N, CA, C and O atoms as a GROMACS GRO file, in nm:
protein
  552
    1UNK      N    1  11.765   9.844   7.016
    1UNK     CA    2  11.855   9.833   7.128
    1UNK      C    3  11.777   9.852   7.258
    1UNK      O    4  11.690   9.939   7.267
    2UNK      N    5  11.808   9.771   7.356
    2UNK     CA    6  11.746   9.783   7.488
    2UNK      C    7  11.857   9.803   7.591
    2UNK      O    8  11.955   9.729   7.593
    3UNK      N    9  11.839   9.903   7.676
    3UNK     CA   10  11.936   9.932   7.782
    3UNK      C   11  11.865   9.922   7.916
    3UNK      O   12  11.760   9.984   7.936
    4UNK      N   13  11.922   9.846   8.008
    4UNK     CA   14  11.864   9.829   8.142
    4UNK      C   15  11.964   9.880   8.244
    4UNK      O   16  12.081   9.839   8.243
    5UNK      N   17  11.919   9.969   8.332
    5UNK     CA   18  12.006  10.029   8.432
    5UNK      C   19  11.947  10.009   8.571
    5UNK      O   20  11.830  10.038   8.595
    6UNK      N   21  12.030   9.958   8.663
    6UNK     CA   22  11.991   9.950   8.804
    6UNK      C   23  12.037  10.081   8.867
    6UNK      O   24  12.156  10.110   8.869
    7UNK      N   25  11.942  10.160   8.918
    7UNK     CA   26  11.972  10.293   8.971
    7UNK      C   27  12.016  10.286   9.117
    7UNK      O   28  11.977  10.193   9.189
    8UNK      N   29  12.096  10.382   9.162
    8UNK     CA   30  12.143  10.383   9.301
    8UNK      C   31  12.030  10.386   9.404
    8UNK      O   32  12.048  10.337   9.516
    9UNK      N   33  11.914  10.443   9.368
    9UNK     CA   34  11.803  10.454   9.463
    9UNK      C   35  11.711  10.332   9.463
    9UNK      O   36  11.605  10.334   9.525
   10UNK      N   37  11.752  10.224   9.392
   10UNK     CA   38  11.673  10.102   9.390
   10UNK      C   39  11.580  10.090   9.272
   10UNK      O   40  11.515   9.986   9.254
   11UNK      N   41  11.572  10.192   9.191
   11UNK     CA   42  11.488  10.185   9.072
   11UNK      C   43  11.558  10.108   8.961
   11UNK      O   44  11.679  10.085   8.965
   12UNK      N   45  11.479  10.067   8.862
   12UNK     CA   46  11.531  10.002   8.743
   12UNK      C   47  11.476  10.078   8.623
   12UNK      O   48  11.355  10.103   8.616
   13UNK      N   49  11.564  10.114   8.530
   13UNK     CA   50  11.522  10.186   8.409
   13UNK      C   51  11.545  10.096   8.288
   13UNK      O   52  11.654  10.041   8.270
   14UNK      N   53  11.441  10.082   8.206
   14UNK     CA   54  11.448  10.006   8.082
   14UNK      C   55  11.420  10.103   7.968
   14UNK      O   56  11.313  10.165   7.963
   15UNK      N   57  11.516  10.115   7.876
   15UNK     CA   58  11.505  10.212   7.766
   15UNK      C   59  11.522  10.137   7.634
   15UNK      O   60  11.610  10.053   7.620
   16UNK      N   61  11.437  10.170   7.537
   16UNK     CA   62  11.457  10.116   7.402
   16UNK      C   63  11.448  10.229   7.301
   16UNK      O   64  11.404  10.340   7.333
   17UNK      N   65  11.492  10.200   7.180
   17UNK     CA   66  11.486  10.300   7.073
   17UNK      C   67  11.388  10.257   6.964
   17UNK      O   68  11.408  10.286   6.846
   18UNK      N   69  11.283  10.187   7.005
   18UNK     CA   70  11.178  10.147   6.911
   18UNK      C   71  11.090  10.264   6.873
   18UNK      O   72  11.126  10.380   6.894
   19UNK      N   73  10.974  10.236   6.819
   19UNK     CA   74  10.886  10.345   6.774
   19UNK      C   75  10.810  10.412   6.888
   19UNK      O   76  10.747  10.515   6.867
   20UNK      N   77  10.814  10.353   7.007
   20UNK     CA   78  10.746  10.414   7.122
   20UNK      C   79  10.608  10.355   7.141
   20UNK      O   80  10.538  10.325   7.044
   21UNK      N   81  10.569  10.338   7.266
   21UNK     CA   82  10.433  10.292   7.296
   21UNK      C   83  10.337  10.397   7.242
   21UNK      O   84  10.358  10.516   7.264
   22UNK      N   85  10.231  10.356   7.174
   22UNK     CA   86  10.136  10.453   7.119
   22UNK      C   87  10.074  10.541   7.228
   22UNK      O   88  10.057  10.498   7.342
   23UNK      N   89  10.041  10.664   7.191
   23UNK     CA   90   9.982  10.758   7.287
   23UNK      C   91   9.841  10.801   7.246
   23UNK      O   92   9.775  10.874   7.320
   24UNK      N   93   9.796  10.758   7.129
   24UNK     CA   94   9.662  10.793   7.084
   24UNK      C   95   9.555  10.732   7.173
   24UNK      O   96   9.580  10.637   7.247
   25UNK      N   97   9.435  10.788   7.166
   25UNK     CA   98   9.323  10.742   7.248
   25UNK      C   99   9.273  10.606   7.198
   25UNK      O  100   9.253  10.586   7.078
   26UNK      N  101   9.253  10.513   7.290
   26UNK     CA  102   9.190  10.384   7.261
   26UNK      C  103   9.040  10.405   7.281
   26UNK      O  104   8.996  10.423   7.394
   27UNK      N  105   8.962  10.403   7.172
   27UNK     CA  106   8.820  10.437   7.183
   27UNK      C  107   8.743  10.355   7.287
   27UNK      O  108   8.659  10.410   7.359
   28UNK      N  109   8.770  10.226   7.296
   28UNK     CA  110   8.694  10.141   7.390
   28UNK      C  111   8.723  10.175   7.536
   28UNK      O  112   8.643  10.144   7.624
   29UNK      N  113   8.838  10.239   7.563
   29UNK     CA  114   8.876  10.275   7.700
   29UNK      C  115   8.866  10.425   7.726
   29UNK      O  116   8.864  10.469   7.841
   30UNK      N  117   8.861  10.503   7.617
   30UNK     CA  118   8.863  10.650   7.625
   30UNK      C  119   8.984  10.700   7.704
   30UNK      O  120   8.976  10.797   7.780
   31UNK      N  121   9.097  10.631   7.682
   31UNK     CA  122   9.223  10.668   7.747
   31UNK      C  123   9.335  10.653   7.646
   31UNK      O  124   9.320  10.581   7.547
   32UNK      N  125   9.448  10.720   7.669
   32UNK     CA  126   9.563  10.700   7.580
   32UNK      C  127   9.610  10.554   7.585
   32UNK      O  128   9.604  10.490   7.690
   33UNK      N  129   9.658  10.504   7.472
   33UNK     CA  130   9.707  10.366   7.466
   33UNK      C  131   9.814  10.340   7.571
   33UNK      O  132   9.817  10.233   7.631
   34UNK      N  133   9.902  10.437   7.594
   34UNK     CA  134  10.007  10.421   7.695
   34UNK      C  135   9.946  10.387   7.831
   34UNK      O  136   9.992  10.296   7.899
   35UNK      N  137   9.844  10.462   7.869
   35UNK     CA  138   9.780  10.439   7.999
   35UNK      C  139   9.711  10.302   8.003
   35UNK      O  140   9.713  10.235   8.105
   36UNK      N  141   9.650  10.263   7.892
   36UNK     CA  142   9.584  10.132   7.886
   36UNK      C  143   9.687  10.021   7.903
   36UNK      O  144   9.665   9.926   7.978
   37UNK      N  145   9.799  10.032   7.832
   37UNK     CA  146   9.904   9.929   7.841
   37UNK      C  147   9.956   9.917   7.983
   37UNK      O  148   9.986   9.807   8.029
   38UNK      N  149   9.966  10.029   8.054
   38UNK     CA  150  10.023  10.027   8.189
   38UNK      C  151   9.921   9.994   8.298
   38UNK      O  152   9.961   9.967   8.412
   39UNK      N  153   9.792   9.996   8.268
   39UNK     CA  154   9.694   9.978   8.375
   39UNK      C  155   9.592   9.867   8.352
   39UNK      O  156   9.518   9.833   8.444
   40UNK      N  157   9.587   9.808   8.234
   40UNK     CA  158   9.485   9.708   8.203
   40UNK      C  159   9.553   9.575   8.171
   40UNK      O  160   9.637   9.567   8.081
   41UNK      N  161   9.517   9.469   8.245
   41UNK     CA  162   9.571   9.336   8.215
   41UNK      C  163   9.529   9.293   8.076
   41UNK      O  164   9.418   9.324   8.032
   42UNK      N  165   9.615   9.223   8.008
   42UNK     CA  166   9.589   9.169   7.874
   42UNK      C  167   9.564   9.279   7.772
   42UNK      O  168   9.491   9.258   7.675
   43UNK      N  169   9.623   9.397   7.793
   43UNK     CA  170   9.601   9.508   7.700
   43UNK      C  171   9.690   9.498   7.577
   43UNK      O  172   9.665   9.567   7.479
   44UNK      N  173   9.794   9.416   7.580
   44UNK     CA  174   9.880   9.401   7.462
   44UNK      C  175   9.795   9.359   7.344
   44UNK      O  176   9.706   9.276   7.358
   45UNK      N  177   9.822   9.415   7.229
   45UNK     CA  178   9.744   9.381   7.111
   45UNK      C  179   9.748   9.495   7.013
   45UNK      O  180   9.837   9.580   7.018
   46UNK      N  181   9.651   9.497   6.924
   46UNK     CA  182   9.649   9.600   6.821
   46UNK      C  183   9.558   9.713   6.862
   46UNK      O  184   9.443   9.693   6.902
   47UNK      N  185   9.612   9.834   6.852
   47UNK     CA  186   9.535   9.954   6.882
   47UNK      C  187   9.498  10.020   6.751
   47UNK      O  188   9.586  10.061   6.675
   48UNK      N  189   9.369  10.031   6.725
   48UNK     CA  190   9.324  10.099   6.605
   48UNK      C  191   9.358  10.019   6.480
   48UNK      O  192   9.387   9.900   6.488
   49UNK      N  193   9.353  10.085   6.366
   49UNK     CA  194   9.376  10.020   6.238
   49UNK      C  195   9.520  10.022   6.195
   49UNK      O  196   9.553   9.969   6.088
   50UNK      N  197   9.609  10.081   6.275
   50UNK     CA  198   9.747  10.095   6.234
   50UNK      C  199   9.829   9.968   6.245
   50UNK      O  200   9.942   9.963   6.195
   51UNK      N  201   9.775   9.866   6.309
   51UNK     CA  202   9.846   9.742   6.319
   51UNK      C  203   9.966   9.745   6.413
   51UNK      O  204  10.056   9.662   6.400
   52UNK      N  205   9.968   9.839   6.507
   52UNK     CA  206  10.079   9.845   6.602
   52UNK      C  207  10.052   9.744   6.711
   52UNK      O  208   9.958   9.758   6.789
   53UNK      N  209  10.133   9.641   6.716
   53UNK     CA  210  10.117   9.539   6.820
   53UNK      C  211  10.202   9.578   6.939
   53UNK      O  212  10.323   9.600   6.925
   54UNK      N  213  10.141   9.588   7.055
   54UNK     CA  214  10.212   9.622   7.177
   54UNK      C  215  10.229   9.495   7.257
   54UNK      O  216  10.131   9.432   7.296
   55UNK      N  217  10.353   9.456   7.280
   55UNK     CA  218  10.379   9.336   7.357
   55UNK      C  219  10.364   9.367   7.504
   55UNK      O  220  10.426   9.461   7.554
   56UNK      N  221  10.284   9.290   7.572
   56UNK     CA  222  10.264   9.311   7.715
   56UNK      C  223  10.334   9.209   7.802
   56UNK      O  224  10.305   9.201   7.921
   57UNK      N  225  10.425   9.131   7.746
   57UNK     CA  226  10.495   9.031   7.825
   57UNK      C  227  10.415   8.902   7.830
   57UNK      O  228  10.329   8.878   7.744
   58UNK      N  229  10.442   8.819   7.929
   58UNK     CA  230  10.378   8.689   7.942
   58UNK      C  231  10.226   8.705   7.952
   58UNK      O  232  10.176   8.767   8.045
   59UNK      N  233  10.155   8.649   7.857
   59UNK     CA  234  10.008   8.651   7.853
   59UNK      C  235   9.952   8.794   7.857
   59UNK      O  236   9.839   8.814   7.902
   60UNK      N  237  10.027   8.892   7.809
   60UNK     CA  238   9.977   9.028   7.800
   60UNK      C  239   9.969   9.102   7.932
   60UNK      O  240   9.897   9.201   7.942
   61UNK      N  241  10.041   9.055   8.035
   61UNK     CA  242  10.030   9.120   8.166
   61UNK      C  243  10.161   9.184   8.213
   61UNK      O  244  10.168   9.230   8.326
   62UNK      N  245  10.265   9.187   8.130
   62UNK     CA  246  10.397   9.232   8.171
   62UNK      C  247  10.405   9.365   8.241
   62UNK      O  248  10.418   9.370   8.364
   63UNK      N  249  10.396   9.474   8.166
   63UNK     CA  250  10.419   9.606   8.225
   63UNK      C  251  10.305   9.649   8.317
   63UNK      O  252  10.327   9.727   8.409
   64UNK      N  253  10.184   9.600   8.294
   64UNK     CA  254  10.074   9.636   8.385
   64UNK      C  255  10.095   9.575   8.524
   64UNK      O  256  10.058   9.636   8.624
   65UNK      N  257  10.154   9.456   8.530
   65UNK     CA  258  10.183   9.395   8.660
   65UNK      C  259  10.301   9.466   8.726
   65UNK      O  260  10.297   9.491   8.847
   66UNK      N  261  10.404   9.498   8.649
   66UNK     CA  262  10.516   9.576   8.704
   66UNK      C  263  10.462   9.705   8.764
   66UNK      O  264  10.500   9.744   8.875
   67UNK      N  265  10.373   9.772   8.693
   67UNK     CA  266  10.314   9.897   8.740
   67UNK      C  267  10.236   9.876   8.870
   67UNK      O  268  10.250   9.953   8.965
   68UNK      N  269  10.154   9.772   8.875
   68UNK     CA  270  10.071   9.747   8.993
   68UNK      C  271  10.154   9.713   9.116
   68UNK      O  272  10.112   9.741   9.229
   69UNK      N  273  10.271   9.652   9.097
   69UNK     CA  274  10.354   9.608   9.210
   69UNK      C  275  10.469   9.704   9.239
   69UNK      O  276  10.562   9.670   9.312
   70UNK      N  277  10.462   9.824   9.182
   70UNK     CA  278  10.567   9.924   9.203
   70UNK      C  279  10.512  10.043   9.280
   70UNK      O  280  10.400  10.087   9.256
   71UNK      N  281  10.593  10.094   9.372
   71UNK     CA  282  10.551  10.213   9.445
   71UNK      C  283  10.545  10.334   9.352
   71UNK      O  284  10.466  10.426   9.374
   72UNK      N  285  10.629  10.333   9.248
   72UNK     CA  286  10.629  10.442   9.150
   72UNK      C  287  10.678  10.388   9.017
   72UNK      O  288  10.766  10.303   9.011
   73UNK      N  289  10.619  10.439   8.908
   73UNK     CA  290  10.663  10.412   8.772
   73UNK      C  291  10.664  10.545   8.698
   73UNK      O  292  10.567  10.622   8.705
   74UNK      N  293  10.772  10.573   8.627
   74UNK     CA  294  10.783  10.693   8.544
   74UNK      C  295  10.806  10.648   8.400
   74UNK      O  296  10.899  10.572   8.372
   75UNK      N  297  10.721  10.694   8.309
   75UNK     CA  298  10.730  10.654   8.169
   75UNK      C  299  10.755  10.777   8.083
   75UNK      O  300  10.691  10.881   8.099
   76UNK      N  301  10.849  10.763   7.991
   76UNK     CA  302  10.875  10.866   7.890
   76UNK      C  303  10.870  10.797   7.754
   76UNK      O  304  10.938  10.697   7.732
   77UNK      N  305  10.791  10.852   7.664
   77UNK     CA  306  10.778  10.796   7.529
   77UNK      C  307  10.809  10.906   7.429
   77UNK      O  308  10.762  11.019   7.442
   78UNK      N  309  10.888  10.872   7.330
   78UNK     CA  310  10.914  10.963   7.218
   78UNK      C  311  10.851  10.900   7.095
   78UNK      O  312  10.900  10.800   7.042
   79UNK      N  313  10.741  10.960   7.052
   79UNK     CA  314  10.666  10.909   6.939
   79UNK      C  315  10.578  11.021   6.884
   79UNK      O  316  10.554  11.121   6.952
   80UNK      N  317  10.531  11.004   6.764
   80UNK     CA  318  10.440  11.102   6.703
   80UNK      C  319  10.497  11.243   6.705
   80UNK      O  320  10.422  11.340   6.715
   81UNK      N  321  10.631  11.255   6.697
   81UNK     CA  322  10.695  11.386   6.687
   81UNK      C  323  10.711  11.462   6.817
   81UNK      O  324  10.752  11.578   6.815
   82UNK      N  325  10.681  11.399   6.931
   82UNK     CA  326  10.693  11.467   7.061
   82UNK      C  327  10.745  11.372   7.168
   82UNK      O  328  10.749  11.250   7.150
   83UNK      N  329  10.784  11.431   7.280
   83UNK     CA  330  10.817  11.355   7.400
   83UNK      C  331  10.694  11.361   7.491
   83UNK      O  332  10.634  11.467   7.508
   84UNK      N  333  10.656  11.247   7.547
   84UNK     CA  334  10.538  11.233   7.631
   84UNK      C  335  10.580  11.171   7.764
   84UNK      O  336  10.670  11.088   7.767
   85UNK      N  337  10.516  11.210   7.873
   85UNK     CA  338  10.548  11.151   8.003
   85UNK      C  339  10.420  11.124   8.082
   85UNK      O  340  10.318  11.191   8.066
   86UNK      N  341  10.430  11.024   8.168
   86UNK     CA  342  10.323  10.997   8.263
   86UNK      C  343  10.383  10.918   8.379
   86UNK      O  344  10.462  10.826   8.358
   87UNK      N  345  10.344  10.955   8.502
   87UNK     CA  346  10.390  10.886   8.622
   87UNK      C  347  10.273  10.812   8.686
   87UNK      O  348  10.157  10.848   8.670
   88UNK      N  349  10.308  10.706   8.758
   88UNK     CA  350  10.210  10.621   8.824
   88UNK      C  351  10.254  10.594   8.966
   88UNK      O  352  10.374  10.589   8.995
   89UNK      N  353  10.158  10.577   9.055
   89UNK     CA  354  10.185  10.539   9.193
   89UNK      C  355  10.094  10.421   9.224
   89UNK      O  356   9.972  10.431   9.214
   90UNK      N  357  10.153  10.309   9.263
   90UNK     CA  358  10.077  10.187   9.293
   90UNK      C  359   9.980  10.151   9.180
   90UNK      O  360   9.867  10.109   9.205
   91UNK      N  361  10.024  10.168   9.056
   91UNK     CA  362   9.946  10.128   8.940
   91UNK      C  363   9.845  10.229   8.891
   91UNK      O  364   9.774  10.203   8.794
   92UNK      N  365   9.837  10.345   8.955
   92UNK     CA  366   9.737  10.446   8.919
   92UNK      C  367   9.808  10.570   8.867
   92UNK      O  368   9.905  10.616   8.928
   93UNK      N  369   9.762  10.628   8.754
   93UNK     CA  370   9.826  10.750   8.704
   93UNK      C  371   9.816  10.862   8.808
   93UNK      O  372   9.712  10.880   8.871
   94UNK      N  373   9.925  10.937   8.824
   94UNK     CA  374   9.923  11.050   8.917
   94UNK      C  375   9.884  11.179   8.846
   94UNK      O  376   9.855  11.279   8.911
   95UNK      N  377   9.882  11.177   8.712
   95UNK     CA  378   9.843  11.293   8.631
   95UNK      C  379   9.815  11.242   8.490
   95UNK      O  380   9.856  11.131   8.454
   96UNK      N  381   9.745  11.321   8.410
   96UNK     CA  382   9.721  11.280   8.271
   96UNK      C  383   9.851  11.272   8.192
   96UNK      O  384   9.953  11.330   8.230
   97UNK      N  385   9.848  11.199   8.081
   97UNK     CA  386   9.960  11.194   7.988
   97UNK      C  387   9.995  11.336   7.946
   97UNK      O  388   9.908  11.412   7.906
   98UNK      N  389  10.123  11.371   7.954
   98UNK     CA  390  10.167  11.508   7.922
   98UNK      C  391  10.251  11.509   7.795
   98UNK      O  392  10.343  11.429   7.780
   99UNK      N  393  10.217  11.601   7.704
   99UNK     CA  394  10.294  11.620   7.582
   99UNK      C  395  10.396  11.729   7.606
   99UNK      O  396  10.366  11.834   7.663
  100UNK      N  397  10.521  11.703   7.562
  100UNK     CA  398  10.631  11.798   7.582
  100UNK      C  399  10.685  11.843   7.447
  100UNK      O  400  10.614  11.844   7.347
  101UNK      N  401  10.812  11.879   7.446
  101UNK     CA  402  10.875  11.937   7.327
  101UNK      C  403  10.873  11.841   7.208
  101UNK      O  404  10.862  11.719   7.223
  102UNK      N  405  10.885  11.900   7.090
  102UNK     CA  406  10.893  11.822   6.967
  102UNK      C  407  11.027  11.749   6.962
  102UNK      O  408  11.128  11.799   7.011
  103UNK      N  409  11.026  11.631   6.901
  103UNK     CA  410  11.149  11.554   6.883
  103UNK      C  411  11.135  11.462   6.764
  103UNK      O  412  11.026  11.414   6.732
  104UNK      N  413  11.246  11.438   6.698
  104UNK     CA  414  11.250  11.341   6.588
  104UNK      C  415  11.281  11.201   6.641
  104UNK      O  416  11.263  11.102   6.570
  105UNK      N  417  11.327  11.193   6.765
  105UNK     CA  418  11.365  11.065   6.824
  105UNK      C  419  11.242  10.980   6.854
  105UNK      O  420  11.131  11.031   6.865
  106UNK      N  421  11.265  10.850   6.866
  106UNK     CA  422  11.159  10.758   6.907
  106UNK      C  423  11.214  10.665   7.015
  106UNK      O  424  11.335  10.645   7.025
  107UNK      N  425  11.125  10.609   7.094
  107UNK     CA  426  11.166  10.514   7.196
  107UNK      C  427  11.083  10.527   7.321
  107UNK      O  428  11.000  10.617   7.334
  108UNK      N  429  11.107  10.436   7.413
  108UNK     CA  430  11.034  10.432   7.539
  108UNK      C  431  11.131  10.411   7.654
  108UNK      O  432  11.225  10.332   7.643
  109UNK      N  433  11.108  10.481   7.764
  109UNK     CA  434  11.183  10.463   7.887
  109UNK      C  435  11.083  10.438   8.000
  109UNK      O  436  10.993  10.519   8.023
  110UNK      N  437  11.101  10.326   8.070
  110UNK     CA  438  11.017  10.294   8.185
  110UNK      C  439  11.109  10.278   8.305
  110UNK      O  440  11.200  10.194   8.304
  111UNK      N  441  11.086  10.358   8.409
  111UNK     CA  442  11.162  10.347   8.533
  111UNK      C  443  11.065  10.307   8.642
  111UNK      O  444  10.960  10.369   8.660
  112UNK      N  445  11.101  10.201   8.716
  112UNK     CA  446  11.011  10.156   8.822
  112UNK      C  447  11.087  10.130   8.951
  112UNK      O  448  11.206  10.098   8.951
  113UNK      N  449  11.014  10.145   9.060
  113UNK     CA  450  11.064  10.116   9.194
  113UNK      C  451  10.971  10.010   9.254
  113UNK      O  452  10.859  10.042   9.293
  114UNK      N  453  11.017   9.886   9.261
  114UNK     CA  454  10.935   9.777   9.314
  114UNK      C  455  10.895   9.808   9.458
  114UNK      O  456  10.975   9.859   9.536
  115UNK      N  457  10.771   9.778   9.492
  115UNK     CA  458  10.718   9.805   9.626
  115UNK      C  459  10.763   9.695   9.723
  115UNK      O  460  10.732   9.578   9.703
  116UNK      N  461  10.835   9.733   9.826
  116UNK     CA  462  10.889   9.638   9.924
  116UNK      C  463  10.779   9.563   9.999
  116UNK      O  464  10.806   9.460  10.060
  117UNK      N  465  10.655   9.613   9.996
  117UNK     CA  466  10.544   9.543  10.061
  117UNK      C  467  10.511   9.412   9.989
  117UNK      O  468  10.450   9.322  10.048
  118UNK      N  469  10.550   9.400   9.862
  118UNK     CA  470  10.517   9.282   9.783
  118UNK      C  471  10.633   9.185   9.765
  118UNK      O  472  10.611   9.070   9.727
  119UNK      N  473  10.755   9.229   9.793
  119UNK     CA  474  10.873   9.147   9.764
  119UNK      C  475  10.960   9.131   9.888
  119UNK      O  476  10.972   9.222   9.970
  120UNK      N  477  11.022   9.013   9.900
  120UNK     CA  478  11.114   8.989  10.011
  120UNK      C  479  11.232   9.085  10.005
  120UNK      O  480  11.281   9.132  10.108
  121UNK      N  481  11.278   9.113   9.884
  121UNK     CA  482  11.388   9.207   9.865
  121UNK      C  483  11.366   9.288   9.739
  121UNK      O  484  11.306   9.240   9.643
  122UNK      N  485  11.412   9.410   9.740
  122UNK     CA  486  11.411   9.493   9.620
  122UNK      C  487  11.554   9.526   9.580
  122UNK      O  488  11.578   9.621   9.504
  123UNK      N  489  11.648   9.448   9.631
  123UNK     CA  490  11.788   9.460   9.588
  123UNK      C  491  11.808   9.369   9.468
  123UNK      O  492  11.766   9.253   9.470
  124UNK      N  493  11.871   9.420   9.364
  124UNK     CA  494  11.887   9.345   9.240
  124UNK      C  495  12.031   9.298   9.224
  124UNK      O  496  12.125   9.372   9.254
  125UNK      N  497  12.048   9.176   9.177
  125UNK     CA  498  12.179   9.121   9.146
  125UNK      C  499  12.208   9.146   8.999
  125UNK      O  500  12.138   9.093   8.912
  126UNK      N  501  12.310   9.226   8.971
  126UNK     CA  502  12.346   9.254   8.833
  126UNK      C  503  12.375   9.124   8.758
  126UNK      O  504  12.330   9.106   8.645
  127UNK      N  505  12.449   9.034   8.821
  127UNK     CA  506  12.488   8.910   8.755
  127UNK      C  507  12.365   8.826   8.719
  127UNK      O  508  12.356   8.774   8.607
  128UNK      N  509  12.272   8.813   8.812
  128UNK     CA  510  12.151   8.734   8.786
  128UNK      C  511  12.068   8.797   8.675
  128UNK      O  512  12.024   8.727   8.583
  129UNK      N  513  12.046   8.927   8.683
  129UNK     CA  514  11.966   8.994   8.580
  129UNK      C  515  12.034   8.989   8.445
  129UNK      O  516  11.970   8.964   8.343
  130UNK      N  517  12.164   9.013   8.442
  130UNK     CA  518  12.238   9.010   8.317
  130UNK      C  519  12.227   8.874   8.250
  130UNK      O  520  12.201   8.865   8.130
  131UNK      N  521  12.245   8.768   8.327
  131UNK     CA  522  12.235   8.632   8.273
  131UNK      C  523  12.094   8.606   8.221
  131UNK      O  524  12.077   8.550   8.113
  132UNK      N  525  11.994   8.645   8.297
  132UNK     CA  526  11.854   8.620   8.257
  132UNK      C  527  11.818   8.698   8.130
  132UNK      O  528  11.752   8.644   8.041
  133UNK      N  529  11.860   8.823   8.121
  133UNK     CA  530  11.829   8.903   8.002
  133UNK      C  531  11.899   8.848   7.879
  133UNK      O  532  11.843   8.850   7.770
  134UNK      N  533  12.021   8.799   7.896
  134UNK     CA  534  12.091   8.738   7.783
  134UNK      C  535  12.018   8.612   7.736
  134UNK      O  536  12.008   8.588   7.616
  135UNK      N  537  11.967   8.533   7.830
  135UNK     CA  538  11.890   8.414   7.794
  135UNK      C  539  11.763   8.452   7.718
  135UNK      O  540  11.727   8.386   7.621
  136UNK      N  541  11.697   8.558   7.762
  136UNK     CA  542  11.572   8.600   7.699
  136UNK      C  543  11.596   8.658   7.559
  136UNK      O  544  11.507   8.654   7.475
  137UNK      N  545  11.716   8.710   7.535
  137UNK     CA  546  11.744   8.777   7.408
  137UNK      C  547  11.763   8.678   7.293
  137UNK      O  548  11.760   8.718   7.176
  138UNK      N  549  11.781   8.552   7.325
  138UNK     CA  550  11.808   8.455   7.218
  138UNK      C  551  11.705   8.347   7.209
  138UNK      O  552  11.715   8.258   7.124
   0.00000   0.00000   0.00000
């Protein structure tokens, strides 16, 4: 299930109940997979031997481009038995990936605030987005 919410402050939150973006270290980058997915173009792919494919959107640049063009991004992942968080400003982590309380739940929540310096408008049309997401779902 995917839930998309347009927030009163102009942010957009996308939440799913999948297994969660991986948080383990990617040896070639020496960073958590979550950080690699959010900061490296074309990072979608398989991390390690577990065969976890991370979809990065069109040509593997989806969430990393959203991150780069947003004044702020807040990510929460529930995976590997814990809740994890990391925030970004203009595509750069503001702190290391943080491990929080234990949880049996899984999923990912990404909240972003598009940077008005890059877009003519950061006001979202519910009708337009709803129609587009329905088209993408099928």
